[in-house]
Each structure stands twice: as structure tokens, then as C-alpha cells.
MIRODREN-391784 format. One record per residue: residue number from 1; residue in one letter; y, x, z of N, C-alpha, C, O in turn. Coordinates in nm, 2 decimals, always signed. Last residue first. Layout:
SITE   nr  rest    n_py    n_px    n_pz   ca_py   ca_px   ca_pz    c_py    c_px    c_pz    o_py    o_px    o_pz
SITE  NUM     a       Y       X       Z       Y       X       Z       Y       X       Z       Y       X       Z
...
END
This chain:
SITE   nr  rest    n_py    n_px    n_pz   ca_py   ca_px   ca_pz    c_py    c_px    c_pz    o_py    o_px    o_pz
SITE  197     a   +0.18   +1.08   +1.47   +0.07   +1.15   +1.47   +0.08   +1.27   +1.40   -0.02   +1.35   +1.38
SITE  196     a   +0.42   +0.97   +1.53   +0.41   +1.05   +1.62   +0.27   +1.14   +1.59   +0.25   +1.24   +1.65
SITE  195     r   +0.47   +0.83   +1.26   +0.54   +0.92   +1.28   +0.47   +1.00   +1.39   +0.46   +1.12   +1.36
SITE  194     h   +0.27   +0.63   +1.35   +0.25   +0.72   +1.23   +0.31   +0.85   +1.26   +0.25   +0.96   +1.28
SITE  193     r   +0.38   +0.45   +1.55   +0.27   +0.53   +1.57   +0.24   +0.67   +1.48   +0.20   +0.77   +1.52
SITE  192     g   +0.60   +0.38   +1.41   +0.61   +0.49   +1.55   +0.50   +0.57   +1.59   +0.50   +0.69   +1.63
SITE  191     t   +0.48   +0.21   +1.24   +0.59   +0.28   +1.19   +0.59   +0.43   +1.30   +0.57   +0.55   +1.27
SITE  190     a   +0.36   +0.01   +1.40   +0.28   +0.14   +1.37   +0.37   +0.23   +1.27   +0.31   +0.34   +1.23
SITE  189     s   +0.52   -0.01   +1.71   +0.49   -0.05   +1.58   +0.45   +0.08   +1.53   +0.47   +0.19   +1.56
SITE  188     a   +0.46   -0.06   +2.04   +0.51   +0.01   +1.94   +0.44   -0.03   +1.82   +0.33   -0.08   +1.81
SITE  187     g   +0.40   -0.38   +2.23   +0.40   -0.24   +2.19   +0.47   -0.17   +2.06   +0.54   -0.24   +1.98
SITE  186     s   +0.35   -0.71   +2.05   +0.38   -0.63   +2.13   +0.34   -0.48   +2.14   +0.25   -0.44   +2.07
SITE  185     g   +0.54   -0.83   +1.77   +0.42   -0.80   +1.84   +0.46   -0.71   +1.98   +0.56   -0.65   +2.00
SITE  184     a   +0.80   -0.87   +1.65   +0.75   -0.96   +1.75   +0.61   -0.95   +1.81   +0.57   -1.02   +1.90
SITE  183     g   +0.90   -0.71   +1.49   +0.90   -0.66   +1.60   +0.86   -0.78   +1.72   +0.88   -0.77   +1.84
SITE  182     t   +0.87   -0.77   +1.25   +0.98   -0.84   +1.31   +0.98   -0.79   +1.43   +1.08   -0.82   +1.49
SITE  181     l   +0.67   -0.64   +1.14   +0.77   -0.60   +1.05   +0.90   -0.67   +1.14   +1.02   -0.64   +1.12
SITE  180     d   +0.45   -0.69   +1.31   +0.50   -0.54   +1.31   +0.64   -0.56   +1.24   +0.73   -0.49   +1.28
SITE  179     d   +0.42   -0.95   +1.25   +0.45   -0.90   +1.39   +0.50   -0.77   +1.36   +0.61   -0.74   +1.40
SITE  178     f   +0.34   -0.93   +0.98   +0.44   -1.00   +1.00   +0.52   -0.96   +1.12   +0.64   -0.94   +1.11
SITE  177     l   +0.11   -0.78   +1.03   +0.21   -0.71   +0.96   +0.33   -0.81   +0.96   +0.43   -0.75   +0.94
SITE  176     e   -0.05   -1.01   +1.14   -0.02   -0.87   +1.20   +0.08   -0.80   +1.17   +0.15   -0.74   +1.25
SITE  175     h   -0.05   -1.20   +0.95   +0.01   -1.22   +1.08   +0.07   -1.09   +1.15   +0.18   -1.06   +1.20
SITE  174     a   -0.24   -1.09   +0.80   -0.11   -1.10   +0.72   -0.01   -1.12   +0.87   +0.09   -1.05   +0.89
SITE  173     g   -0.48   -1.19   +0.93   -0.44   -1.04   +0.91   -0.30   -1.04   +0.87   -0.23   -0.97   +0.94
SITE  172     v   -0.43   -1.46   +0.91   -0.44   -1.42   +1.03   -0.40   -1.24   +1.04   -0.33   -1.18   +1.12
SITE  171     l   -0.48   -1.51   +0.65   -0.31   -1.53   +0.72   -0.33   -1.47   +0.86   -0.22   -1.44   +0.91
SITE  170     a   -0.72   -1.42   +0.64   -0.61   -1.35   +0.52   -0.48   -1.39   +0.63   -0.40   -1.31   +0.68
SITE  169     s   -0.86   -1.63   +0.77   -0.86   -1.46   +0.77   -0.77   -1.40   +0.74   -0.73   -1.31   +0.82
SITE  168     r   -0.76   -1.86   +0.60   -0.72   -1.80   +0.73   -0.74   -1.69   +0.77   -0.65   -1.64   +0.83
SITE  167     m   -0.89   -1.78   +0.37   -0.74   -1.81   +0.36   -0.74   -1.79   +0.51   -0.73   -1.68   +0.53
SITE  166     e   -1.15   -1.79   +0.43   -1.10   -1.69   +0.37   -0.95   -1.68   +0.41   -0.90   -1.59   +0.49
SITE  165     e   -1.18   -2.08   +0.51   -1.18   -1.95   +0.60   -1.14   -1.85   +0.58   -1.09   -1.78   +0.67
SITE  164     t   -1.15   -2.20   +0.26   -1.05   -2.20   +0.37   -1.06   -2.12   +0.44   -0.96   -2.07   +0.48
SITE  163     g   -1.21   -1.99   -0.01   -1.24   -2.09   +0.07   -1.13   -2.10   +0.20   -1.05   -2.01   +0.23
SITE  162     a   -1.01   -1.93   -0.30   -1.07   -1.87   -0.18   -1.09   -1.98   -0.09   -1.00   -2.07   -0.09
SITE  161     g   -1.05   -2.04   -0.66   -0.99   -2.05   -0.52   -1.06   -1.99   -0.40   -1.19   -1.99   -0.40
SITE  160     p   -1.08   -1.86   -0.95   -1.16   -1.95   -0.86   -1.09   -1.94   -0.72   -1.07   -1.83   -0.68
SITE  159     a   -0.84   -1.92   -1.23   -0.91   -1.84   -1.11   -0.98   -1.90   -1.01   -0.94   -2.01   -0.97
SITE  158     a   -0.73   -2.07   -1.40   -0.89   -2.02   -1.43   -0.93   -1.93   -1.30   -1.04   -1.89   -1.28
SITE  157     s   -0.52   -2.17   -1.28   -0.60   -2.28   -1.30   -0.73   -2.22   -1.31   -0.83   -2.28   -1.27
SITE  156     t   -0.30   -1.99   -1.04   -0.37   -1.98   -1.20   -0.49   -2.12   -1.20   -0.53   -2.15   -1.09
SITE  155     g   -0.24   -1.97   -0.80   -0.17   -2.02   -0.88   -0.20   -2.00   -1.03   -0.12   -2.01   -1.13
SITE  154     a   -0.45   -1.90   -0.68   -0.42   -2.05   -0.63   -0.33   -2.07   -0.73   -0.33   -2.19   -0.76
SITE  153     a   -0.42   -1.63   -0.72   -0.53   -1.68   -0.77   -0.51   -1.85   -0.77   -0.55   -1.91   -0.87
SITE  152     r   -0.19   -1.53   -0.57   -0.17   -1.55   -0.70   -0.28   -1.61   -0.76   -0.26   -1.64   -0.88
SITE  151     a   -0.27   -1.62   -0.32   -0.18   -1.68   -0.40   -0.15   -1.69   -0.50   -0.09   -1.78   -0.56
SITE  150     m   -0.47   -1.37   -0.30   -0.53   -1.55   -0.30   -0.41   -1.64   -0.33   -0.45   -1.75   -0.38
SITE  149     r   -0.31   -1.18   -0.30   -0.40   -1.18   -0.40   -0.46   -1.34   -0.39   -0.49   -1.40   -0.49
SITE  148     h   -0.17   -1.19   -0.10   -0.10   -1.18   -0.21   -0.21   -1.25   -0.33   -0.18   -1.33   -0.42
SITE  147     v   -0.35   -1.17   +0.11   -0.28   -1.32   +0.13   -0.18   -1.31   -0.04   -0.14   -1.41   -0.09
SITE  146     r   -0.43   -0.94   +0.09   -0.54   -1.03   +0.08   -0.46   -1.17   +0.07   -0.52   -1.27   +0.02
SITE  145     r   -0.21   -0.79   +0.13   -0.27   -0.77   +0.01   -0.38   -0.89   +0.00   -0.40   -0.94   -0.11
SITE  144     y   -0.17   -0.86   +0.41   -0.04   -0.90   +0.30   -0.13   -0.89   +0.16   -0.12   -0.99   +0.08
SITE  143     g   -0.38   -0.75   +0.53   -0.36   -0.88   +0.54   -0.30   -0.93   +0.42   -0.34   -1.01   +0.34
SITE  142     d   -0.34   -0.47   +0.49   -0.46   -0.53   +0.39   -0.42   -0.68   +0.41   -0.42   -0.75   +0.31
SITE  141     v   -0.15   -0.35   +0.66   -0.08   -0.38   +0.52   -0.21   -0.47   +0.41   -0.19   -0.51   +0.30
SITE  140     h   -0.19   -0.27   +0.90   -0.18   -0.41   +0.90   -0.16   -0.43   +0.73   -0.16   -0.55   +0.68
SITE  139     d   -0.22   +0.03   +0.91   -0.32   -0.06   +1.00   -0.32   -0.21   +0.95   -0.43   -0.27   +0.94
SITE  138     a   -0.01   +0.10   +0.77   -0.12   +0.12   +0.71   -0.21   +0.04   +0.79   -0.29   -0.03   +0.73
SITE  137     h   +0.29   +0.12   +0.75   +0.22   -0.01   +0.86   +0.07   -0.02   +0.79   +0.03   -0.13   +0.74
SITE  136     h   +0.41   +0.32   +0.65   +0.48   +0.29   +0.75   +0.38   +0.20   +0.82   +0.38   +0.19   +0.94
SITE  135     v   +0.23   +0.32   +0.37   +0.28   +0.44   +0.45   +0.35   +0.42   +0.60   +0.34   +0.52   +0.67
SITE  134     s   +0.21   +0.05   +0.29   +0.10   +0.12   +0.34   +0.16   +0.26   +0.42   +0.13   +0.28   +0.54
SITE  133     l   +0.45   -0.03   +0.23   +0.44   -0.04   +0.36   +0.34   +0.00   +0.43   +0.33   +0.02   +0.55
SITE  132     a   +0.49   +0.14   -0.02   +0.58   +0.15   +0.09   +0.53   +0.13   +0.24   +0.55   +0.21   +0.34
SITE  131     a   +0.29   -0.05   -0.15   +0.26   +0.10   -0.12   +0.36   +0.19   -0.01   +0.32   +0.28   +0.06
SITE  130     l   +0.41   -0.26   -0.15   +0.27   -0.25   -0.10   +0.29   -0.10   -0.05   +0.30   -0.05   +0.07
SITE  129     q   +0.63   -0.18   -0.32   +0.64   -0.28   -0.20   +0.52   -0.24   -0.10   +0.53   -0.19   +0.01
SITE  128     e   +0.48   -0.16   -0.54   +0.55   -0.06   -0.50   +0.60   -0.07   -0.35   +0.61   +0.03   -0.27
SITE  127     d   +0.35   -0.40   -0.60   +0.29   -0.28   -0.59   +0.36   -0.17   -0.55   +0.29   -0.08   -0.52
SITE  126     y   +0.59   -0.60   -0.65   +0.48   -0.60   -0.53   +0.40   -0.47   -0.52   +0.40   -0.43   -0.41
SITE  125     r   +0.85   -0.64   -0.68   +0.78   -0.51   -0.73   +0.67   -0.50   -0.64   +0.65   -0.40   -0.56
SITE  124     g   +0.94   -0.85   -0.57   +0.93   -0.86   -0.70   +0.85   -0.73   -0.78   +0.81   -0.73   -0.90
SITE  123     g   +1.03   -0.74   -0.32   +0.89   -0.82   -0.35   +0.85   -0.85   -0.50   +0.74   -0.88   -0.53
SITE  122     d   +1.18   -0.45   -0.32   +1.20   -0.55   -0.35   +1.07   -0.62   -0.37   +0.98   -0.57   -0.45
SITE  121     p   +1.10   -0.19   -0.08   +1.12   -0.22   -0.24   +1.10   -0.37   -0.23   +1.01   -0.41   -0.16
SITE  120     y   +1.23   -0.24   +0.25   +1.11   -0.19   +0.15   +1.16   -0.23   -0.01   +1.25   -0.30   -0.03
SITE  119     g   +1.44   -0.30   +0.42   +1.45   -0.19   +0.35   +1.34   -0.16   +0.25   +1.35   -0.06   +0.18
SITE  118     r   +1.40   -0.55   +0.54   +1.36   -0.46   +0.62   +1.39   -0.31   +0.54   +1.35   -0.21   +0.60
SITE  117     v   +1.42   -0.72   +0.33   +1.50   -0.72   +0.44   +1.50   -0.58   +0.50   +1.60   -0.51   +0.50
SITE  116     t   +1.16   -0.68   +0.23   +1.28   -0.66   +0.13   +1.40   -0.63   +0.24   +1.47   -0.53   +0.23
SITE  115     a   +0.98   -0.80   +0.43   +0.96   -0.67   +0.39   +1.09   -0.61   +0.33   +1.13   -0.50   +0.37
SITE  114     v   +1.09   -1.04   +0.42   +1.09   -0.98   +0.53   +1.12   -0.84   +0.51   +1.22   -0.78   +0.54
SITE  113     e   +0.97   -1.11   +0.16   +1.11   -1.14   +0.17   +1.13   -1.06   +0.32   +1.24   -1.00   +0.32
SITE  112     g   +0.70   -1.08   +0.19   +0.79   -1.02   +0.07   +0.91   -1.02   +0.12   +0.97   -0.91   +0.11
SITE  111     l   +0.65   -1.27   +0.37   +0.64   -1.13   +0.36   +0.71   -1.04   +0.31   +0.78   -0.95   +0.36
SITE  110     l   +0.71   -1.51   +0.23   +0.78   -1.48   +0.36   +0.76   -1.33   +0.39   +0.86   -1.27   +0.42
SITE  109     r   +0.54   -1.54   +0.01   +0.65   -1.52   -0.02   +0.75   -1.45   +0.11   +0.84   -1.37   +0.10
SITE  108     d   +0.31   -1.55   +0.15   +0.32   -1.42   +0.07   +0.45   -1.39   +0.04   +0.50   -1.27   +0.03
SITE  107     a   +0.32   -1.77   +0.30   +0.32   -1.65   +0.37   +0.36   -1.53   +0.29   +0.42   -1.43   +0.34
SITE  106     e   +0.33   -1.96   +0.08   +0.45   -1.95   +0.20   +0.44   -1.83   +0.26   +0.55   -1.78   +0.29
SITE  105     a   +0.05   -1.92   +0.02   +0.16   -1.89   -0.10   +0.30   -1.86   +0.00   +0.36   -1.75   +0.00
SITE  104     v   -0.08   -2.03   +0.25   -0.06   -1.89   +0.20   +0.03   -1.82   +0.07   +0.05   -1.70   +0.05
SITE  103     a   +0.02   -2.29   +0.23   +0.06   -2.21   +0.31   +0.05   -2.06   +0.30   +0.14   -1.98   +0.34
SITE  102     q   -0.12   -2.37   -0.03   +0.06   -2.37   -0.01   +0.09   -2.30   +0.11   +0.20   -2.23   +0.11
SITE  101     r   -0.39   -2.36   +0.06   -0.30   -2.26   -0.03   -0.16   -2.28   -0.05   -0.09   -2.19   -0.10
SITE  100     p   -0.37   -2.54   +0.33   -0.42   -2.40   +0.33   -0.33   -2.32   +0.20   -0.23   -2.25   +0.21
SITE   99     s   -0.25   -2.78   +0.41   -0.25   -2.74   +0.28   -0.28   -2.59   +0.27   -0.19   -2.52   +0.21
SITE   98     e   -0.26   -2.87   +0.69   -0.25   -2.98   +0.59   -0.28   -2.91   +0.43   -0.33   -2.98   +0.34
SITE   97     v   -0.29   -2.60   +0.81   -0.37   -2.73   +0.84   -0.39   -2.82   +0.74   -0.50   -2.86   +0.70
SITE   96     f   -0.07   -2.49   +0.74   -0.20   -2.41   +0.70   -0.32   -2.55   +0.72   -0.41   -2.57   +0.64
SITE   95     h   +0.14   -2.56   +0.84   +0.14   -2.63   +0.71   +0.01   -2.57   +0.70   -0.04   -2.64   +0.61
SITE   94     e   +0.16   -2.41   +1.08   +0.14   -2.53   +1.11   +0.09   -2.61   +0.97   +0.01   -2.71   +0.97
SITE   93     q   +0.19   -2.16   +0.98   +0.09   -2.19   +1.02   +0.06   -2.34   +1.06   -0.05   -2.37   +1.07
SITE   92     v   +0.49   -2.21   +0.86   +0.36   -2.16   +0.76   +0.21   -2.18   +0.81   +0.12   -2.21   +0.74
SITE   91     s   +0.57   -2.24   +1.08   +0.61   -2.35   +1.00   +0.48   -2.33   +0.90   +0.39   -2.41   +0.87
SITE   90     t   +0.57   -1.96   +1.18   +0.53   -2.11   +1.29   +0.49   -2.22   +1.19   +0.39   -2.28   +1.21
SITE   89     w   +0.74   -1.87   +1.01   +0.61   -1.82   +1.00   +0.52   -1.93   +1.09   +0.41   -1.97   +1.05
SITE   88     r   +0.99   -1.97   +1.06   +0.92   -1.98   +0.94   +0.79   -1.98   +0.93   +0.72   -2.07   +0.88
SITE   87     a   +1.03   -1.87   +1.33   +1.03   -2.02   +1.32   +0.93   -2.07   +1.16   +0.84   -2.16   +1.14
SITE   86     a   +1.06   -1.60   +1.27   +0.95   -1.65   +1.35   +0.92   -1.78   +1.32   +0.81   -1.82   +1.29
SITE   85     y   +1.28   -1.60   +1.11   +1.16   -1.56   +1.05   +1.05   -1.60   +1.12   +0.95   -1.65   +1.07
SITE   84     r   +1.47   -1.64   +1.33   +1.45   -1.74   +1.20   +1.34   -1.72   +1.13   +1.30   -1.82   +1.08
SITE   83     d   +1.43   -1.43   +1.50   +1.43   -1.60   +1.55   +1.38   -1.69   +1.41   +1.28   -1.77   +1.40
SITE   82     r   +1.52   -1.26   +1.35   +1.40   -1.22   +1.39   +1.34   -1.38   +1.43   +1.24   -1.43   +1.39
SITE   81     e   +1.78   -1.32   +1.31   +1.70   -1.31   +1.19   +1.56   -1.32   +1.24   +1.48   -1.39   +1.18
SITE   80     a   +1.86   -1.32   +1.58   +1.88   -1.42   +1.50   +1.79   -1.45   +1.37   +1.75   -1.56   +1.33
SITE   79     r   +1.84   -1.04   +1.63   +1.75   -1.13   +1.70   +1.77   -1.25   +1.63   +1.66   -1.30   +1.62
SITE   78     a   +1.84   -0.85   +1.32   +1.90   -0.88   +1.43   +1.81   -0.99   +1.52   +1.71   -1.03   +1.46
SITE   77     l   +1.58   -0.56   +1.22   +1.67   -0.71   +1.25   +1.75   -0.78   +1.37   +1.72   -0.77   +1.49
SITE   76     p   +1.66   -0.26   +1.10   +1.64   -0.33   +1.23   +1.66   -0.47   +1.18   +1.74   -0.50   +1.09
SITE   75     r   +1.54   -0.12   +0.82   +1.64   -0.17   +0.87   +1.60   -0.28   +1.00   +1.52   -0.36   +0.98
SITE   74     e   +1.35   +0.19   +0.82   +1.33   +0.01   +0.83   +1.47   -0.02   +0.87   +1.53   +0.04   +0.96
SITE   73     r   +1.37   +0.43   +0.58   +1.41   +0.40   +0.71   +1.42   +0.27   +0.74   +1.51   +0.21   +0.69
SITE   72     l   +1.13   +0.65   +0.41   +1.21   +0.53   +0.43   +1.26   +0.51   +0.56   +1.20   +0.56   +0.66
SITE   71     d   +1.03   +0.88   +0.37   +1.14   +0.90   +0.44   +1.20   +0.77   +0.46   +1.31   +0.76   +0.51
SITE   70     g   +0.79   +0.81   +0.25   +0.81   +0.88   +0.39   +0.92   +0.84   +0.46   +0.92   +0.79   +0.57
SITE   69     h   +0.79   +0.73   -0.03   +0.86   +0.63   +0.08   +0.84   +0.68   +0.22   +0.86   +0.60   +0.31
SITE   68     r   +0.70   +0.95   -0.19   +0.77   +0.86   -0.23   +0.87   +0.78   -0.13   +0.99   +0.77   -0.14
SITE   67     e   +0.53   +1.10   -0.03   +0.66   +1.16   -0.09   +0.74   +1.05   -0.12   +0.86   +1.05   -0.09
SITE   66     v   +0.33   +0.88   +0.07   +0.41   +0.96   +0.13   +0.54   +1.03   +0.09   +0.64   +1.02   +0.16
SITE   65     r   +0.24   +0.86   -0.22   +0.29   +0.73   -0.15   +0.38   +0.79   -0.03   +0.50   +0.75   -0.02
SITE   64     e   +0.13   +1.11   -0.27   +0.22   +1.03   -0.35   +0.34   +0.95   -0.28   +0.46   +0.96   -0.27
SITE   63     n   -0.08   +1.11   -0.08   +0.04   +1.21   -0.05   +0.14   +1.16   -0.16   +0.26   +1.17   -0.12
SITE   62     l   -0.24   +0.91   -0.18   -0.18   +0.89   -0.05   -0.07   +0.98   -0.03   +0.03   +0.93   +0.03
SITE   61     e   -0.32   +1.04   -0.45   -0.26   +0.90   -0.43   -0.17   +0.88   -0.31   -0.06   +0.84   -0.32
SITE   60     r   -0.47   +1.26   -0.34   -0.33   +1.28   -0.42   -0.25   +1.14   -0.42   -0.13   +1.14   -0.39
SITE   59     e   -0.63   +1.16   -0.18   -0.55   +1.20   -0.11   -0.41   +1.24   -0.19   -0.29   +1.25   -0.15
SITE   58     t   -0.79   +1.03   -0.40   -0.78   +0.95   -0.30   -0.65   +1.01   -0.19   -0.58   +0.93   -0.12
SITE   57     a   -0.88   +1.25   -0.54   -0.82   +1.15   -0.61   -0.73   +1.05   -0.50   -0.62   +1.01   -0.54
SITE   56     r   -1.03   +1.36   -0.33   -0.90   +1.43   -0.42   -0.80   +1.34   -0.47   -0.68   +1.35   -0.46
SITE   55     t   -1.25   +1.22   -0.31   -1.13   +1.23   -0.18   -1.01   +1.29   -0.24   -0.90   +1.27   -0.19
SITE   54     d   -1.40   +0.95   -0.43   -1.34   +1.06   -0.48   -1.22   +1.12   -0.39   -1.11   +1.07   -0.39
SITE   53     g   -1.49   +0.71   -0.40   -1.52   +0.84   -0.33   -1.47   +0.95   -0.38   -1.52   +1.05   -0.34
SITE   52     d   -1.38   +0.54   -0.61   -1.52   +0.57   -0.61   -1.58   +0.69   -0.51   -1.69   +0.75   -0.52
SITE   51     h   -1.13   +0.46   -0.56   -1.15   +0.60   -0.64   -1.28   +0.62   -0.64   -1.31   +0.73   -0.66
SITE   50     a   -1.19   +0.26   -0.37   -1.12   +0.22   -0.52   -1.11   +0.37   -0.61   -1.07   +0.36   -0.72
SITE   49     a   -1.23   +0.40   -0.15   -1.34   +0.30   -0.22   -1.29   +0.27   -0.35   -1.37   +0.27   -0.44
SITE   48     l   -1.01   +0.53   -0.10   -1.13   +0.61   -0.13   -1.23   +0.51   -0.20   -1.29   +0.54   -0.30
SITE   47     t   -0.87   +0.31   -0.03   -0.81   +0.38   -0.15   -0.95   +0.48   -0.18   -0.98   +0.50   -0.30
SITE   46     r   -1.00   +0.22   +0.20   -0.99   +0.13   +0.09   -0.93   +0.21   -0.05   -0.96   +0.17   -0.16
SITE   45     e   -0.96   +0.44   +0.37   -1.09   +0.38   +0.32   -1.09   +0.32   +0.21   -1.18   +0.34   +0.12
SITE   44     y   -0.70   +0.44   +0.40   -0.75   +0.54   +0.35   -0.91   +0.50   +0.28   -0.95   +0.54   +0.17
SITE   43     e   -0.64   +0.19   +0.54   -0.58   +0.21   +0.40   -0.64   +0.32   +0.31   -0.64   +0.32   +0.19
SITE   42     p   -0.77   +0.23   +0.78   -0.86   +0.16   +0.69   -0.78   +0.15   +0.55   -0.84   +0.11   +0.46
SITE   41     g   -0.55   +0.54   +0.81   -0.67   +0.44   +0.87   -0.76   +0.39   +0.77   -0.82   +0.46   +0.70
SITE   40     f   -0.35   +0.68   +0.76   -0.35   +0.58   +0.68   -0.49   +0.48   +0.75   -0.52   +0.36   +0.73
SITE   39     r   -0.34   +0.88   +0.96   -0.23   +0.83   +0.94   -0.22   +0.70   +0.86   -0.13   +0.61   +0.88
SITE   38     r   -0.59   +0.98   +0.94   -0.56   +0.93   +1.05   -0.43   +0.86   +1.04   -0.42   +0.77   +1.12
SITE   37     k   -0.64   +1.04   +0.69   -0.73   +0.93   +0.74   -0.67   +0.89   +0.87   -0.70   +0.78   +0.92
SITE   36     l   -0.44   +1.25   +0.68   -0.42   +1.11   +0.61   -0.51   +1.02   +0.64   -0.47   +0.90   +0.61
SITE   35     g   -0.55   +1.41   +0.88   -0.41   +1.38   +0.88   -0.40   +1.25   +0.81   -0.35   +1.15   +0.87
SITE   34     p   -0.81   +1.51   +0.75   -0.78   +1.43   +0.87   -0.67   +1.36   +0.92   -0.68   +1.26   +0.99
SITE   33     g   -0.66   +1.57   +0.45   -0.78   +1.56   +0.50   -0.77   +1.47   +0.61   -0.74   +1.35   +0.59
SITE   32     a   -0.32   +1.67   +0.40   -0.46   +1.64   +0.36   -0.54   +1.61   +0.46   -0.49   +1.62   +0.58
SITE   31     g   -0.05   +1.71   +0.41   -0.10   +1.62   +0.49   -0.25   +1.57   +0.45   -0.30   +1.46   +0.47
SITE   30     s   +0.04   +1.93   +0.28   +0.02   +1.83   +0.20   -0.03   +1.72   +0.27   -0.05   +1.62   +0.20
SITE   29     r   +0.07   +2.11   +0.53   +0.18   +2.07   +0.42   +0.16   +1.96   +0.35   +0.25   +1.87   +0.34
SITE   28     h   -0.19   +2.16   +0.59   -0.11   +2.10   +0.66   +0.00   +2.05   +0.61   +0.04   +1.94   +0.65
SITE   27     g   -0.31   +2.28   +0.37   -0.36   +2.18   +0.39   -0.25   +2.10   +0.48   -0.23   +1.99   +0.45
SITE   26     i   -0.15   +2.51   +0.38   -0.09   +2.44   +0.26   -0.19   +2.32   +0.32   -0.11   +2.22   +0.33
SITE   25     l   -0.18   +2.65   +0.61   -0.05   +2.57   +0.60   -0.07   +2.51   +0.47   +0.01   +2.42   +0.46
SITE   24     v   -0.47   +2.70   +0.56   -0.43   +2.60   +0.67   -0.31   +2.56   +0.67   -0.29   +2.45   +0.71
SITE   23     t   -0.44   +2.87   +0.37   -0.53   +2.76   +0.36   -0.49   +2.66   +0.46   -0.50   +2.54   +0.43
SITE   22     v   -0.29   +3.07   +0.49   -0.22   +3.00   +0.36   -0.32   +2.89   +0.35   -0.27   +2.80   +0.29
SITE   21     l   -0.46   +3.20   +0.68   -0.35   +3.11   +0.71   -0.30   +3.04   +0.63   -0.25   +2.93   +0.67
SITE   20     a   -0.67   +3.26   +0.50   -0.71   +3.16   +0.60   -0.58   +3.09   +0.66   -0.57   +2.97   +0.70
SITE   19     a   -0.56   +3.47   +0.38   -0.61   +3.36   +0.30   -0.61   +3.23   +0.42   -0.55   +3.12   +0.41
SITE   18     v   -0.47   +3.65   +0.62   -0.38   +3.59   +0.52   -0.44   +3.47   +0.46   -0.38   +3.36   +0.49
SITE   17     v   -0.77   +3.72   +0.69   -0.69   +3.66   +0.79   -0.56   +3.61   +0.69   -0.55   +3.48   +0.69
SITE   16     v   -0.84   +3.86   +0.44   -0.91   +3.76   +0.47   -0.85   +3.66   +0.60   -0.89   +3.54   +0.61
SITE   15     l   -0.67   +4.09   +0.49   -0.66   +3.96   +0.34   -0.70   +3.84   +0.37   -0.65   +3.73   +0.34
SITE   14     a   -0.73   +4.21   +0.71   -0.59   +4.13   +0.69   -0.61   +4.04   +0.56   -0.55   +3.93   +0.54
SITE   13     v   -0.98   +4.29   +0.64   -0.98   +4.21   +0.71   -0.82   +4.15   +0.72   -0.81   +4.03   +0.75
SITE   12     i   -0.92   +4.49   +0.44   -0.98   +4.37   +0.40   -0.98   +4.25   +0.50   -0.97   +4.13   +0.46
SITE   11     v   -0.77   +4.63   +0.58   -0.71   +4.58   +0.46   -0.77   +4.45   +0.44   -0.72   +4.33   +0.43
SITE   10     v   -0.98   +4.75   +0.73   -0.85   +4.67   +0.80   -0.78   +4.61   +0.69   -0.70   +4.52   +0.73
SITE    9     l   -1.17   +4.90   +0.55   -1.18   +4.78   +0.66   -1.07   +4.69   +0.70   -1.08   +4.57   +0.71
SITE    8     l   -0.99   +5.10   +0.47   -1.05   +4.96   +0.40   -1.07   +4.85   +0.44   -1.03   +4.74   +0.40
SITE    7     i   -0.94   +5.23   +0.69   -0.81   +5.18   +0.63   -0.86   +5.05   +0.53   -0.80   +4.95   +0.52
SITE    6     i   -1.22   +5.32   +0.71   -1.13   +5.23   +0.84   -1.01   +5.16   +0.78   -0.97   +5.05   +0.82
SITE    5     l   -1.24   +5.45   +0.49   -1.32   +5.34   +0.50   -1.25   +5.25   +0.63   -1.24   +5.13   +0.62
SITE    4     g   -1.07   +5.67   +0.53   -1.06   +5.58   +0.43   -1.14   +5.46   +0.43   -1.09   +5.37   +0.37
SITE    3     t   -1.15   +5.78   +0.77   -1.03   +5.74   +0.78   -1.02   +5.65   +0.67   -0.97   +5.54   +0.69
SITE    2     s   -1.52   +5.75   +0.80   -1.38   +5.82   +0.75   -1.27   +5.73   +0.74   -1.29   +5.62   +0.71
SITE    1     m   -1.72   +5.74   +1.11   -1.67   +5.66   +0.97   -1.53   +5.75   +0.96   -1.46   +5.81   +1.05
END
């Protein structure tokens, strides 16, 4: 082989290696692919379904959420605040037996309030609050979404109401987020899990 051919082969191999490294670095920096699936879990699948299976649109949306809300630092709750919120949640659960729709509406308001106190966008901006919560509590945000949807539907006479079992299931899912936000659950919060990932 001539020296010129060897130099050409070395240059080609070097370019391929550089291109591969750039591709890997761009993928890691954007958080694309498996990192987003791991971070968002069921929220990734829900967003993918909302985008009709378009992974690029899904990853673009989830990356935008991380850029907007990834640096959010949750304000810790004082013990008295946690106890007060826990008592209110217990009241919601007890109220569910007699008035499921009203209990679901109360749970929706309480979750929005606790999230706001923890430093998330105000509950009056539900979509933005939900997006921020999905970045830090992706495993449990769907319960809040379901409770909120049912609470809004119950407030309109034109919307058909959810059945009691569906409301109970949504309330159980929302309780998981409540536990995460108040620190009432056992183990590490989703925030800690996702930051470690």
C-alpha cells in the first residue's frame, strides 16, 4: 500500500470516529432516547400516544419541559404544614364515601395548592404546573391529571360524569403524588430518583 492510501484510510477512520462521538454527545446532551424514557416512565408513553407515536415530537416536548422546569427546586414543607395537608387529605378520603365528586374536586384543589407551596407554578396555570410536576414526579403525575379532568367534568352539566370506581382509582393515583409532594410516602421521592438517573 502506498503512503497516500494509508493516510487517506486513517483520515476516513478518524472522521468516522469523530462523527460517532458527536452523535453520542448530542444524544446525551439533549436527553433523548432511553434517558427520557427512563426519566419520564409512563409519562413518556402518554406523551408518545398524544403525538400519535411520533418519537421526535415526544422527545422535543419532554426536552422542552426539562429545559423549563428541570432546575426547579422544591421548597421543603415544615412538619406542621405536612401534618395539616395530611389531615386535609384524610378528610378528602373520608368525604369520598358520601360525595365522590366533591371529594375529587377537593383533591384536585389540594394537590394544586400543595404543588404551588412546594414551588411549582400556580395551580391556576394547571397545564404549566402539570408539566413541571411531570419533570420531577413523572411516575405519579397521571393521578393528578385524572383527578383534575374529573373535577372539571363534574363542574359542567354537559359533561358526563365518571363512575365511582373510576373516581376512586383516580384518587388513589393522585394520593401517590400527594405522598411524593408532602414527603408522606416511604423511600426517596421521584425527584431524587430522576436526578440520580
